[in-house]
Every structure is written in structure tokens, then in C-alpha cells.
C-alpha positions as CSV (number, residue, x, y, z in Angstrom):
1,M,-7.7,-49.5,-64.0
2,L,-4.4,-50.2,-62.4
3,K,-3.8,-53.5,-60.8
4,I,-1.5,-53.5,-57.8
5,T,0.0,-56.7,-56.4
6,I,1.2,-56.6,-52.8
7,P,2.9,-59.1,-50.4
8,S,0.7,-61.0,-48.0
9,N,1.9,-59.4,-44.8
10,L,0.7,-56.2,-43.1
11,N,-2.3,-55.9,-45.4
12,S,-4.1,-53.1,-43.4
13,P,-1.2,-50.5,-43.5
14,R,-0.4,-51.4,-47.1
15,Q,-4.0,-50.8,-48.3
16,Y,-4.1,-47.6,-46.3
17,I,-1.0,-46.1,-47.9
18,L,-2.0,-47.2,-51.4
19,N,-5.3,-45.4,-50.9
20,V,-3.7,-42.2,-49.6
21,L,-1.1,-41.9,-52.3
22,L,-3.0,-43.2,-55.3
23,T,-6.7,-42.3,-54.5
24,E,-6.4,-39.4,-52.1
25,F,-3.3,-37.6,-53.6
26,L,-3.4,-38.6,-57.3
27,G,-7.0,-39.5,-57.8
28,I,-6.2,-42.7,-59.7
29,P,-8.4,-45.8,-59.2
30,F,-6.9,-49.3,-58.7
31,T,-7.6,-52.8,-57.6
32,T,-5.3,-54.9,-55.4
33,E,-4.4,-58.5,-55.2
34,I,-2.3,-60.4,-52.6
35,K,0.4,-62.8,-53.8
36,N,3.7,-64.2,-52.5
37,V,5.9,-61.4,-53.9
38,N,8.6,-59.3,-52.4
39,T,7.9,-56.0,-54.3
40,I,5.0,-53.8,-55.0
41,Q,3.8,-54.4,-58.6
42,I,1.7,-51.9,-60.5
43,S,0.4,-53.4,-63.8
44,Y,-1.6,-51.9,-66.6
45,E,-1.6,-52.4,-70.4
46,N,1.0,-55.2,-70.4
47,K,3.6,-53.0,-68.6
48,T,4.7,-53.2,-64.9
49,L,6.2,-50.8,-62.5
50,T,7.8,-52.7,-59.6
51,I,8.7,-50.8,-56.4
52,A,10.9,-51.8,-53.5
53,D,9.1,-53.0,-50.4
54,T,11.8,-52.5,-47.8
55,F,9.9,-51.0,-44.8
56,F,7.0,-53.3,-44.6
57,Q,9.2,-56.4,-45.1
58,Q,11.5,-55.1,-42.4
59,A,8.7,-54.1,-40.0
60,A,6.7,-57.4,-40.4
61,N,8.6,-59.1,-37.5
62,H,9.5,-55.9,-35.7
63,W,6.4,-53.7,-35.7
64,L,7.0,-50.6,-33.6
65,Q,10.4,-51.9,-32.5
66,P,13.7,-49.9,-33.0
67,E,14.8,-52.6,-35.5
68,S,12.2,-51.3,-37.9
69,L,13.6,-47.7,-38.0
70,P,15.9,-46.6,-40.9
71,P,19.6,-46.4,-40.0
72,L,21.5,-43.2,-40.3
73,P,23.1,-41.8,-42.4
74,L,20.5,-42.1,-45.1
75,A,21.5,-42.9,-48.7
76,Q,21.1,-40.1,-51.2
77,W,19.7,-40.5,-54.7
78,N,20.7,-38.0,-57.4
79,V,17.4,-38.3,-59.2
80,S,18.5,-36.0,-62.1
81,E,20.9,-38.7,-63.2
82,D,18.1,-41.1,-63.9
83,I,15.0,-39.0,-64.5
84,A,15.2,-35.8,-66.6
85,D,12.1,-33.9,-65.6
86,V,10.6,-34.4,-62.1
87,N,9.2,-31.8,-59.6
88,L,11.7,-31.9,-56.6
89,V,13.0,-29.4,-54.1
90,E,16.5,-30.5,-54.8
91,N,18.0,-33.0,-57.4
92,S,19.4,-35.2,-54.7
93,I,16.8,-36.8,-52.4
94,P,17.3,-38.8,-49.1
95,V,16.2,-42.4,-49.3
96,I,14.3,-43.3,-46.1
97,F,13.8,-46.9,-47.2
98,G,14.9,-48.6,-50.5
99,D,17.3,-50.6,-52.4
100,E,20.8,-49.6,-53.6
101,V,19.8,-49.4,-57.2
102,Y,17.1,-46.8,-57.6
103,L,15.8,-47.0,-61.2
104,I,16.1,-49.9,-63.7
105,S,14.4,-50.0,-67.1
106,H,13.5,-53.2,-68.8
107,D,11.4,-54.3,-71.8
108,N,8.1,-54.5,-69.9
109,G,8.5,-51.6,-67.5
110,L,10.5,-50.1,-64.7
111,H,11.9,-51.1,-61.3
112,L,12.0,-48.3,-58.7
113,G,14.4,-49.0,-55.9
114,L,13.0,-46.2,-53.7
115,D,10.4,-47.6,-51.3
116,I,7.8,-44.9,-51.9
117,F,4.9,-46.6,-50.1
118,G,6.8,-47.7,-47.1
119,S,8.6,-44.4,-46.7
120,A,5.4,-42.4,-47.1
121,F,3.6,-44.6,-44.5
122,F,6.5,-44.1,-42.1
123,M,6.2,-40.3,-42.4
124,L,2.4,-39.8,-42.6
125,S,1.5,-42.2,-39.7
126,R,4.2,-40.7,-37.5
127,Y,5.4,-44.3,-37.0
128,E,8.7,-43.3,-35.4
129,E,7.0,-41.3,-32.7
130,A,5.4,-44.5,-31.4
131,V,8.8,-46.1,-31.2
132,K,11.2,-43.5,-29.9
133,S,11.0,-42.3,-26.2
134,E,12.5,-38.8,-26.5
135,R,10.2,-36.1,-25.1
136,D,10.6,-32.4,-24.0
137,I,9.3,-30.7,-20.9
138,H,5.8,-30.7,-22.3
139,D,5.9,-34.4,-23.1
140,R,6.2,-33.5,-26.8
141,F,8.2,-35.5,-29.4
142,P,10.9,-32.9,-30.3
143,A,12.1,-32.1,-33.8
144,S,15.6,-33.0,-32.8
145,A,14.6,-36.6,-32.3
146,S,12.9,-37.0,-35.7
147,L,14.5,-38.6,-38.7
148,A,13.6,-35.6,-40.8
149,Y,15.7,-33.3,-38.6
150,Q,18.5,-35.7,-38.1
151,A,18.8,-36.5,-41.8
152,G,18.4,-32.9,-42.8
153,F,15.1,-32.9,-44.7
154,L,12.6,-31.4,-42.3
155,H,12.6,-28.3,-44.5
156,R,11.2,-30.2,-47.5
157,P,7.9,-32.0,-48.1
158,I,9.6,-35.4,-48.8
159,V,6.4,-37.4,-49.3
160,N,5.3,-34.9,-52.0
161,E,8.7,-35.3,-53.7
162,Y,8.4,-39.1,-53.5
163,L,4.9,-38.9,-55.0
164,E,6.3,-36.8,-58.0
165,I,8.9,-39.5,-58.6
166,L,6.1,-42.2,-58.6
167,W,4.0,-40.1,-61.0
168,V,6.8,-39.5,-63.5
169,C,7.5,-43.3,-63.6
170,M,3.9,-44.1,-64.1
171,K,3.5,-41.5,-66.8
172,Q,6.5,-42.9,-68.6
173,L,4.8,-46.3,-68.8
174,W,1.3,-45.1,-69.2
175,P,1.2,-41.6,-70.9
176,S,-2.6,-41.5,-70.9
177,L,-2.9,-41.4,-67.1
178,K,-4.4,-38.3,-65.5
179,R,-4.0,-37.1,-62.0
180,K,-6.6,-35.0,-60.2
181,P,-5.9,-31.2,-60.2
182,R,-4.9,-29.4,-57.1
183,E,-4.6,-25.7,-56.1
184,F,-2.3,-24.0,-53.6
185,Q,-4.2,-22.7,-50.5
186,M,-3.3,-20.6,-47.5
187,K,-4.7,-22.2,-44.4
188,V,-4.4,-19.5,-41.8
189,S,-5.3,-20.1,-38.2
190,C,-5.2,-18.6,-34.7
191,D,-5.0,-20.4,-31.4
192,V,-7.0,-18.3,-29.0
193,D,-4.9,-18.8,-25.9
194,H,-5.5,-15.3,-24.5
195,P,-8.4,-13.4,-26.1
196,Y,-7.8,-10.5,-23.7
197,Q,-5.3,-9.6,-21.1
198,C,-5.8,-12.0,-18.2
199,G,-4.9,-9.2,-15.8
200,I,-8.4,-7.6,-16.3
201,K,-9.6,-10.4,-14.0
202,N,-6.7,-10.1,-11.5
203,P,-5.5,-6.6,-10.4
204,L,-2.1,-8.0,-9.2
205,R,-1.5,-9.6,-12.5
206,Q,-2.5,-6.5,-14.4
207,V,0.0,-4.4,-12.2
208,K,2.7,-6.9,-13.2
209,H,1.7,-6.5,-16.8
210,I,1.9,-2.7,-16.6
211,A,5.3,-3.0,-14.9
212,G,6.4,-5.1,-17.8
213,D,5.2,-2.5,-20.3
214,L,7.3,0.1,-18.5
215,I,10.4,-1.9,-17.6
216,I,10.8,-4.7,-20.2
217,R,9.0,-3.4,-23.2
218,K,9.9,0.3,-22.4
219,S,6.5,1.5,-23.6
220,P,4.7,4.1,-21.4
221,K,2.0,4.3,-24.0
222,R,1.3,0.6,-23.7
223,A,1.3,0.8,-19.9
224,I,-1.3,3.6,-20.1
225,K,-3.5,1.5,-22.4
226,S,-3.2,-1.4,-20.0
227,V,-4.5,0.8,-17.2
228,I,-7.4,2.1,-19.3
229,N,-8.1,-1.4,-20.5
230,Y,-8.5,-2.7,-16.9
231,F,-11.2,-0.2,-16.0
232,A,-12.9,-0.2,-19.5
233,S,-13.2,-3.9,-19.6
234,K,-15.2,-3.8,-16.3
235,R,-17.9,-2.0,-18.3
236,G,-17.7,-4.5,-21.1
237,N,-15.6,-2.3,-23.3
238,Y,-12.7,-4.3,-24.8
239,S,-11.7,-1.7,-27.4
240,Y,-8.5,-0.9,-25.5
241,D,-7.4,-4.5,-25.0
242,P,-4.3,-5.1,-27.2
243,Y,-5.1,-8.9,-27.5
244,Y,-8.9,-8.6,-28.2
245,T,-8.5,-5.9,-30.9
246,R,-6.2,-8.1,-32.9
247,F,-9.1,-10.4,-34.0
248,E,-10.7,-7.7,-36.2
249,W,-7.3,-6.7,-37.5
250,M,-6.4,-10.4,-38.4
251,M,-9.7,-10.8,-40.2
252,D,-9.2,-7.5,-42.1
253,V,-5.7,-8.5,-43.3
254,N,-6.8,-11.9,-44.4
255,E,-10.0,-10.9,-46.1
256,K,-8.0,-8.5,-48.3
257,A,-5.8,-11.4,-49.3
258,G,-8.8,-13.7,-49.9
259,N,-8.2,-16.0,-46.9
260,K,-10.5,-17.4,-44.3
261,V,-9.0,-17.7,-40.8
262,A,-9.7,-20.6,-38.4
263,F,-9.9,-19.5,-34.8
264,Y,-9.5,-22.3,-32.3
265,F,-11.0,-21.7,-28.8
266,I,-10.1,-23.4,-25.5
267,A,-13.3,-25.1,-24.3
268,G,-12.1,-26.6,-21.0
269,H,-9.4,-26.4,-18.4
270,S,-7.6,-29.7,-17.8
271,E,-4.6,-27.7,-16.4
272,P,-5.8,-24.3,-15.2
273,A,-2.3,-22.8,-15.0
274,M,-1.8,-23.6,-18.7
275,D,-5.2,-23.2,-20.3
276,G,-5.9,-19.5,-20.4
277,C,-8.3,-17.5,-18.2
278,Y,-11.5,-17.4,-20.2
279,S,-14.7,-19.5,-20.6
280,L,-16.8,-20.0,-23.7
281,D,-19.8,-18.9,-21.7
282,E,-18.5,-15.4,-21.2
283,P,-20.6,-12.9,-23.1
284,V,-17.5,-11.3,-24.6
285,I,-16.3,-14.6,-25.9
286,R,-19.7,-15.5,-27.4
287,K,-19.9,-12.1,-29.0
288,L,-16.4,-12.7,-30.5
289,M,-17.4,-16.1,-31.8
290,R,-20.5,-14.7,-33.5
291,R,-18.5,-11.9,-35.0
292,I,-16.0,-14.3,-36.5
293,H,-18.8,-16.5,-37.9
294,D,-20.7,-13.5,-39.3
295,R,-17.5,-12.4,-41.2
296,G,-17.3,-15.8,-42.8
297,H,-14.4,-17.2,-40.8
298,E,-14.1,-20.6,-39.0
299,I,-14.5,-21.6,-35.4
300,G,-12.7,-24.6,-34.0
301,L,-11.4,-26.4,-30.9
302,H,-8.1,-25.6,-29.2
303,A,-8.0,-28.8,-27.0
304,S,-6.6,-28.0,-23.5
305,Y,-3.2,-28.9,-22.2
306,N,-3.9,-32.5,-20.9
307,T,-6.3,-33.7,-23.6
308,Y,-3.6,-35.1,-25.8
309,N,-3.9,-38.4,-23.9
310,D,-7.2,-37.9,-22.2
311,K,-10.1,-39.1,-24.5
312,D,-12.9,-38.3,-22.0
313,Q,-11.7,-34.7,-21.4
314,L,-11.3,-34.1,-25.1
315,C,-14.8,-35.3,-25.8
316,R,-16.2,-33.1,-23.1
317,E,-14.5,-30.1,-24.6
318,A,-15.6,-30.9,-28.1
319,D,-19.2,-31.2,-26.8
320,N,-18.9,-27.9,-24.9
321,L,-17.8,-26.1,-28.0
322,R,-20.6,-27.7,-30.1
323,R,-23.1,-26.5,-27.4
324,I,-21.9,-22.9,-27.5
325,M,-21.9,-22.9,-31.3
326,K,-25.5,-24.3,-31.4
327,E,-26.7,-21.7,-28.8
328,E,-25.1,-18.9,-30.8
329,G,-26.5,-20.1,-34.2
330,I,-23.1,-20.9,-35.6
331,Q,-23.4,-23.7,-38.2
332,Q,-20.4,-25.2,-39.9
333,E,-20.0,-28.2,-42.2
334,I,-16.8,-29.3,-40.4
335,L,-15.3,-29.0,-37.0
336,G,-11.6,-29.3,-36.5
337,G,-8.8,-27.7,-34.4
338,R,-5.5,-28.1,-32.7
339,Q,-3.9,-29.3,-29.5
340,H,-2.8,-26.6,-27.0
341,Y,1.0,-26.3,-26.8
342,L,1.1,-28.7,-29.8
343,R,1.1,-31.6,-27.3
344,W,0.8,-34.9,-29.1
345,E,1.1,-38.6,-28.5
346,T,1.1,-40.9,-31.5
347,P,-1.4,-42.6,-32.1
348,T,-3.3,-41.8,-28.9
349,T,-4.2,-38.2,-29.9
350,F,-5.3,-39.3,-33.4
351,R,-7.6,-41.8,-31.8
352,N,-9.0,-39.3,-29.3
353,W,-9.9,-36.8,-31.9
354,D,-11.5,-39.6,-34.0
355,V,-13.6,-40.7,-31.1
356,A,-14.7,-37.2,-30.3
357,G,-16.1,-37.0,-33.8
358,L,-13.9,-34.1,-34.9
359,D,-13.3,-33.8,-38.7
360,Y,-9.7,-32.7,-38.8
361,D,-6.6,-32.0,-36.6
362,T,-3.9,-29.5,-37.5
363,T,-1.4,-29.9,-34.7
364,L,1.4,-31.7,-36.4
365,S,4.3,-29.4,-36.6
366,F,7.2,-29.4,-34.2
367,A,7.1,-26.6,-31.6
368,D,10.9,-26.3,-31.6
369,H,11.4,-26.2,-35.4
370,A,9.0,-25.3,-38.2
371,G,8.8,-27.6,-41.3
372,F,7.2,-30.7,-42.7
373,R,6.8,-33.0,-39.7
374,C,4.6,-35.3,-41.7
375,G,6.6,-34.9,-44.8
376,T,3.7,-33.4,-46.8
377,C,1.7,-30.2,-47.4
378,Y,-1.4,-32.2,-48.3
379,E,-4.3,-33.0,-46.0
380,Y,-4.8,-36.7,-45.5
381,P,-6.7,-39.4,-43.6
382,V,-4.8,-40.8,-40.6
383,Y,-3.8,-44.2,-39.4
384,D,-3.5,-45.8,-35.9
385,V,-0.2,-47.7,-35.9
386,V,-0.9,-49.5,-32.7
387,N,-4.3,-50.9,-33.6
388,Q,-3.3,-51.1,-37.2
389,Q,-6.4,-49.5,-38.6
390,P,-7.3,-46.3,-40.6
391,L,-9.4,-43.6,-38.9
392,K,-12.0,-41.2,-40.2
393,L,-10.0,-38.2,-38.8
394,R,-8.0,-36.2,-41.3
395,E,-4.7,-34.5,-40.6
396,R,-4.1,-31.0,-41.9
397,P,-0.3,-30.7,-41.2
398,L,0.8,-27.5,-39.6
399,I,3.8,-26.2,-41.5
400,A,4.7,-23.1,-39.4
401,M,3.9,-21.6,-36.0
402,E,5.1,-18.1,-35.5
403,G,6.8,-18.9,-32.2
404,S,8.8,-21.8,-33.7
405,V,10.5,-19.4,-36.0
406,I,10.6,-16.2,-34.0
407,Y,11.3,-17.2,-30.4
408,K,14.9,-17.4,-29.1
409,C,14.1,-20.7,-27.3
410,Y,13.3,-22.3,-30.7
411,M,14.7,-21.3,-34.1
412,G,15.4,-17.8,-32.8
413,L,15.1,-16.0,-36.2
414,G,13.4,-12.9,-34.8
415,T,11.0,-10.8,-36.8
416,G,13.3,-9.5,-39.6
417,E,14.3,-10.6,-43.0
418,K,15.7,-14.0,-41.8
419,A,12.3,-15.0,-40.3
420,F,10.5,-13.8,-43.4
421,E,12.7,-15.8,-45.7
422,A,12.2,-18.9,-43.6
423,F,8.4,-18.6,-43.7
424,Q,8.4,-17.7,-47.4
425,Q,10.6,-20.7,-48.3
426,M,8.2,-23.1,-46.6
427,K,5.3,-21.3,-48.3
428,A,7.0,-21.6,-51.7
429,Y,7.5,-25.3,-51.3
430,C,3.8,-25.7,-50.6
431,Q,3.0,-23.7,-53.7
432,Q,5.4,-25.8,-55.7
433,F,3.3,-28.9,-55.0
434,N,-0.1,-27.1,-55.1
435,G,-0.5,-28.0,-51.4
436,N,-1.6,-26.1,-48.3
437,F,0.6,-23.6,-46.4
438,T,-0.8,-24.0,-42.9
439,L,0.2,-21.0,-40.8
440,L,-0.5,-20.5,-37.1
441,W,-0.3,-17.1,-35.5
442,H,-1.5,-16.2,-32.0
443,N,-3.5,-13.0,-31.7
444,D,-1.6,-12.0,-28.5
445,C,1.7,-12.2,-30.5
446,L,0.5,-9.4,-32.7
447,I,0.9,-6.5,-30.3
448,D,4.4,-5.5,-31.6
449,Q,4.6,-3.5,-34.8
450,A,7.5,-5.6,-36.2
451,V,5.4,-8.8,-35.7
452,Q,2.4,-7.2,-37.4
453,K,4.6,-6.2,-40.3
454,L,6.0,-9.7,-40.7
455,Y,2.5,-11.2,-40.5
456,E,1.1,-8.8,-43.2
457,A,4.0,-9.6,-45.5
458,L,3.4,-13.3,-45.3
459,I,-0.3,-13.0,-45.8
460,N,-0.2,-10.6,-48.7
461,R,2.9,-11.7,-50.7
462,L,2.2,-14.7,-52.9
């Protein structure tokens, strides 16, 4: 068993990140001891790997203060000059925290100047988001304020790459080490913002929608369907609703590809203007939830607009969803979900989900730019950087939301080849590290043929 010697300060976050990288990600057991040292020391069979300890030493007296953030521009390490065979996105890798000399070999082992544990903690805990004050109109931490975006590595799973460097160094010293196997998975999800056209409950709104079909979308056929849908839905017939019919289509497409889809439902209305127009108690919604469950897919929570910093409201919504699922005979081993509008506050929202007894969250991607907000495509247990304690909740990082890539107000790549290539590249990186490609697509965004074609291509092409 490996023995890891760590410095005496910040024991809780140190133990957390050791457990995540070594136990959770690599599946390697270890013991720890605390000594008056200034590096991380991994020892086994009379050999030692020492690793730079820049972040935690720097943050010890400046926890959650700007002085603990890495300065830009980041140094770059051309890993190929020191390590011949390592699984990376690119040979050169940005150094979030570390020394100036990155790899030194000596008689009894190696010294790694890249602060892998501190840098990984920084990314996985979303430490910088508890320090920086930048927010957008929805009170979200924007991609543009993140180190990953500013240093040009949001497109790559940097923590996974750091982990591979650690693994190669460990294997060089201890060839008999084994890591736990992993397999690539597609984690497809749908946020149910609008299960049907809201206009069916409001004649004026439906008239506006029909006008949009004619004037903006220039589709008389769609306008006629919207008229029919308004009257048919009054009799409980939703077969003409362009939003509602997408659920069956999504399940069909994913089942052919061997995927299960997680459908996240809004279970409360903390901001009525933002939280959709449906209730879980509606017969049509209950029927939809039963249908999803019967086909073997997942039900989850789409926490309403203001729950990201409202623990009590989040707990009420989680309990409401559990009530409906119990009444409908829907039993699942786990219950997770995502925040509406990807609203998030670190670490408050982590804490809220943990208190609500939810098993996982999958919110953490930036709305304005797809990519690896947490630096990884692996699911992992989360950490509260304010209270300095690990939580039971697990984070399943969201890699890409369709709107982030497609919409003009964000990346603006449209629905053609550029968008497909962007999605496919992120997916390929997740495959490279046997991780999870977590994809969010809203059912109400699938009414255009070009969008449907893009979705099918992403789901079907491996």
C-alpha cells in the first residue's frame, strides 16, 4: 500500500483530493501521515515520488482570498520533452500551480514540479468561483471569468490530463501498480422546461406563438398544427404538440444507440415567470413520467430558478418530486438532477443539494461556453470550500448544453458542421479518458429539422 506524507496545514482539503484522485479515479489504496514537509511524498518499495505543493501552501494564509489564485499567464510544460508516452490532449499543458522545474529523476525516485493535487482541488471544488465576484444577468459565474477560459484550456479535461501524468510517474517507479478500469459512457439528459406549448393554457399566448410560426419561422404548416394543438389538448390529446411529441422521439433515438436518458422535471415555481407553466400534479405530466419510467429511462429534478441559493425551497421541490414518483410507482436507486438556467453558487448550491438528500448534481457547465468547467469528465464527490468539508453529493459535470453551442448569444455555431465538430471534439476527449460525455438537450429545442439532425448525429456516431 502506498504511503503518502503531507504537510500539516489544511488537512481536510488535502485528504479530500487525495481520496478523489487516488481512490475514486485510480482505485489505488493508500495511507497518510502528517509531517513537517513542504512537498507531497508518495512512498512505496523504497522509492519516493515527491510532488510540488504550491496551491495549499499559498492558500494556507489566504484561503478564499484573491492572493491564492494563480497569476496569468500560466506557464506551459511541454510534457513530451520529459515523458515519452502519456495520454494528453496536447503535448504542452498549462501549469495551474507548480514549480519551474517539472520533472527531476534521482536515485530513489522522481520529483514532479506540477502541483497535481492542488491544481485538481482548485478545479474540482470550483474554488475560484467562491473568490471572484463576476456574475451575469442570471447571477451565474460566466465562462469568461474562469481561469480555464482565460488561460485557453476550457476545451480540455485538464484534471484528467494531470491524472495521466501522475499515473505515468507512478508506473515508472512501481510497474506492478494497477488502476481500476473505466468505460466511456454517454450521459444524455433533457431539462423539461416546456413539456408542451404553454399557449394551450393561454389563448393570447398561443395566438402570439402562431403569429411567430407564420412571421418569424415562416411555417404555415407549423401554425396550423399550433391551432389544432390548442383545441386537441383541451380534450387531453397532446399528439399534435411539437414539444410533447419530442419525448417519445428522444427515447426512440437513444434506445437505438443503447443510451438511457435522464429527464429532469420542474417541481416548484420559485420564480413563476421563469419556471415553466406546468405542475407535476397534472395528469398529462404524471402520464409522461410513467411512460419515461416504463421505457427504462430516468426521472430527476430540475430545480427551479431561485433554488440555487434557497435551501428550503430546494428541499420542498425534491420532496414534491419524491411524492409524485411514489404515487406513480416510480422507483429509482438514485435521484439527481440539474439547476434551472444552470444557476449556481459555489459552494451554497452543493450544500443545498446535499441537505436535500439528492444523490448527484449535473449542472456544472458554463451556459455561455461549453467545455470542462470542472476540468474533468469523471463523476466525483464534492467539497464545501467555505466550511472545508467533503459532502455526500456527487457532481456529474455537464460537458455540453445544446444552447451553449448553437445560440447566437453564446458560442453561436448554429446547427451545421461547425456545431457538430465542436460537440464531437468534446465527446472524443471524454472517450480518450474513458469518461462520461454528459449532453443536455431540451425537448422544445427539437422542433426544427436541422436541430433534430444534429442531435441524431451526436447520439448515433461514436
